[in-house]
N, C-alpha and C positions, 0 to 999 in steps of 0.2 A: 172723564172722564178720564184724557185720556191719551228719551234717547239715552243712550248709554252714556253715563257720566265719564267713563274712561273713553277717551277718544271722541267726546261730545263735540268739541270744536271742529275736529276733522269731519265728523259726520254732518254737522250743520253746514260747513262750507261746501261739502259735496252736495248736500241737498239744495243749497242755494244755486250752485253752478249748474245743476241739472234740472232745476225747476221748470225751465221753459220746455224741457223735453219730456216732462211727466205727462202721463195720459190725461187728457182733458175731454170733457163733454161740453159741447157748445149748445147753449139755448138761444143762440143768436149770434150775429157777427160781432167781433170785438171792436165795434165802433159805436159812437154815441147814436142813439135813435132820437127821433123827433116826435113829440106828442102832437095830438091833433091841433092844439093851440099854438104850435110853432116853437115851444120851448124844448131845447135839446135835453135829452136824458143821458146821464153819463153811463158808459159801459162799465159793467161790474164783473170782476173775476173773483169767485168765491173759492177759498181753499178749504180742505178738509184734513183732519188728522187721519192717522193710519188705522182706524177701526171702523167697523160697519155703521155704527150709530152716527158718527160724525159725517160719514159719507152721505147717508140718507138725509140728515139735517141740511147739508149743503145743497142737495138737490131740491129739497122742499122749499127752502128760501129762494132758490134760483127759479123754480117753476112759478112761484107766486109773483116774483118780480117780472118774469117774462110775460105773465098774464096781464100785467099792468103796462106793458110796452117797453120794458127795459131789455137791453142786450146783455146777456149773461153767459159767462163761461164758468165751468166748474173744473177745478183741479183736485181730484180725489187722491187720498192716500199719500199726502206729501211727506208725512213723517210725524215726529213728536213736536211738542210745543217749541223746542229749541231750534227747529227748522221752520215751522209755520209762522211763528211770530216775527222773526227777522224778515221773512218774505213779505209780511203785512207792513212792517215798518218801512221797508224799502220801496213798496209800491208794486212788487211783482204780483201780489194779489191785493185786492181792495176790500175784502170782507172775509170774516171767518166766524162760524158759530162757536163761541167759547163757553167755558164753564167758570162761573164767578169765582169760587174759592181758589181753585188751582191757578187761574189767571192772575189773581191778586198776589198769591205767593210767588209766582214767577216774576212779577214786577217788583215785589217787596218781600223778600224771604223772612224779614223780621216782624211781619205783621202778627198781631195776636189773634185770639179767637174772637170772631165777630158774628153777628146775626146776618141774615141775608141782606136786609136793608143797609146795615152798616158796611157790609162788603161792597155793595153797589156804590154807595156814596164815597167810599174810600178809593174805589177804582176810578171814579170820574176824573179827578184832577190828574191822575197818573196817565190815563190814556189821552187826555186833552193835550198834555205836554208832548206827546208823541205824534200829534196831528191826527188823532183817532177820535171816534165818537162811539158811545155805547147806545145801542137800541134798548128798548125795555126788556128786562129779564123775564123769563118764562117761569111758570110754576113747575114746569117739567124739570126734573132734577136727576142727575146721575153723578153721585159722589163716589169718591174712593171708599172702599170698605175692607175690613179685615174678616177673612173667612177661615173656618176650620171644618173638618168633616163632622157629620152628625155623630159618627162613632166616637170621636175624640171629645166632642162637646158633651156627650152623655157620660163618657167614662170619667172626665175630669170636672164635670159640673161647670162648663164654660158658657156664660151668657153674655158677658161684656168683655171689652178689651182688658179691663182691670184684672179679670180672672186669669189672664195669661201669666200673671206673676207666679202662679203655682208651677208652671211648666216651662217657661221661656228659656231657662238656663240649659235645658236639654233639647230644645227644639231649634229647627232651622226655619227661617222665614223666607218666603219667596215672593218675587215681584219683578217688574221690569227693572232694568239696571239703574235707571235714574231714580227709582224709589229709594235706593239706599241712602242718598244724600238729601232727599226731600223732607222738609219739616212736616208735610202732610202725609208722610208715609213712614218708612223704617226709622229715619232719624227722629221723627216726632214721637214714635212709640217709646223711645228712650227718654226724650225730653219731657213729655207730658205724663207718661205712665211709669217711667222708671224701669222699662223692660230691657233686659240684657239677654238677647237670644244667643244661642251657641254659635250661630252663623247666619249669613245671608246668601241666598242663591239667586243669581240673575236668571230670569225667565222671560217670557213674552208679556205683552200688554193685555192680560186677562184673556189669553187665547188658549188654544188646545194644549200648549206646553205647560202653562200654569195649572190648568185643570187636571191634566194627567199627573203632574208632580204632586198635587195635593191629594188626589185620589189614591195614588200609589205609595204615599208616605215618603216621597223624596224630600218634601217639605211638609211641615206640620201646620203651618199657618201661612196665608198668602193674601196679597193685595188683589182684590177684584173690584169690579164696578157694581154699584148697587142696583143698576138696571139690567144686569146680566140675566138673560132669558133662561139660563140653564141652572140657576142656583138650586131650585127644588129638585130637578131631575138628576143633578149630580150629587144630591144629598149633602149639600154644604149648609153651614149655619153662619149667617152674618152676625158678628158680635156687635153688641151695642157700643156706642162711643159716648159715654156720659160726659166727657170733657169737650166734645165737639171739635176735636183738633183737626179733623179732616176737611173742614171748610164746607161752605155752601156749594152744592153741585148744580145750581140752576143754570140752564142754558141762557146765554146772552149773546146777541149778535154784535160784533165789533166791526166798524166800518172806517175806512179812511175818510177824512172830512170832505175830500173832493167829490165823493160819491154819496155822502150822507145828506142828500137833499131832503126837504120835508116830505116829498112824495115817496122817496125810497124808504125813509124811516117809517112812514105810515104803513107801507106794505110789510116790512119786516116785523113791525110791532104787532100787526094783526096775526102774523104767523106765530110769533112768540105767545100771544094770548090764546091761540088755539091749541098749542102743544100741552100735553100732560105727561107725567112720568109713565103712565100706562102706555102711552104712545111710544115712548123710548123703548120700553120692554118689548112692545110689538115689533118695532123696527129691528131690534136685535134678534127676535125670533124669526122674522121673515127673511132677513138677509144673512145673519150670522149662523142660524141653525138650519133654516130651510133652504138657504142659498138662492133666494129669490133675487131678481135684479133690483139693485138699489134705485135706479131711475124709475122703474115701474112702481115700486113701493111708494116713492115720494110723490109721483104723479097721482096715484090713487088717493093719497092723503089730501093733497091740495084740492082735488076735485070734490072729495067727500065733505070738505069744510068750506067750499065755495071761496077759496082764496085766489 
């Protein structure tokens, strides 16, 4: 899935200093609980990025952990990775549902194109060095994607990102501000595909501003998420990425080692195994489009899958 490079440091610091004041939903007291056998279970605080899919995922993992007797707090909508990951590193939160490819690029911007399994294995020593542990990755995936309108796809014969070479010099590309410098986004379009757009326009994170700009022609191509529930209804076309430069979008839980007990990992791994890409699309439909409550959507999913 899923900060502004200009002023990123200031935004990150602001996010860190106000993290404790962010809205949170408690699934139990922020203290360790004790299992029937007498072993203490660590309290877990799960953070979420500032988009609905991440928020639902955080509540799904939280509800499953709560059902197993853990004390869990959720801090939703903390911001982008540049805020959330430092919070995880510092212990202000103790878990976050991440996305394999973008997380790896965040930790190592020079990494090359990798398969899902290669991405996971490359991540493991990097997170271990930070005092973190990876849970099992899920088959559910939400990757970055490049979209154009159906009208432009038809007019210019656009099927893959490579085809944008016909039009890029006269087009403006849109996406969240951090996209401009990310190798999995605008910067990667030039490096991997040789695309030189007329310009870049900073928008939101695949939200209403991005969709409106693409539909109205303020930008002609844009970064969206592959699990966006509105792709078809907005008449967008996601262009194929034959070079796979955008990375694996598989969901993966990342935990601080202090809370990554065998029992906690067993629970989060069961959640990861139950999730599918179709579930992510449904989460986005329910919360992002229909404006259902994220906690209710998560609770229904956990109950339906006996988690």
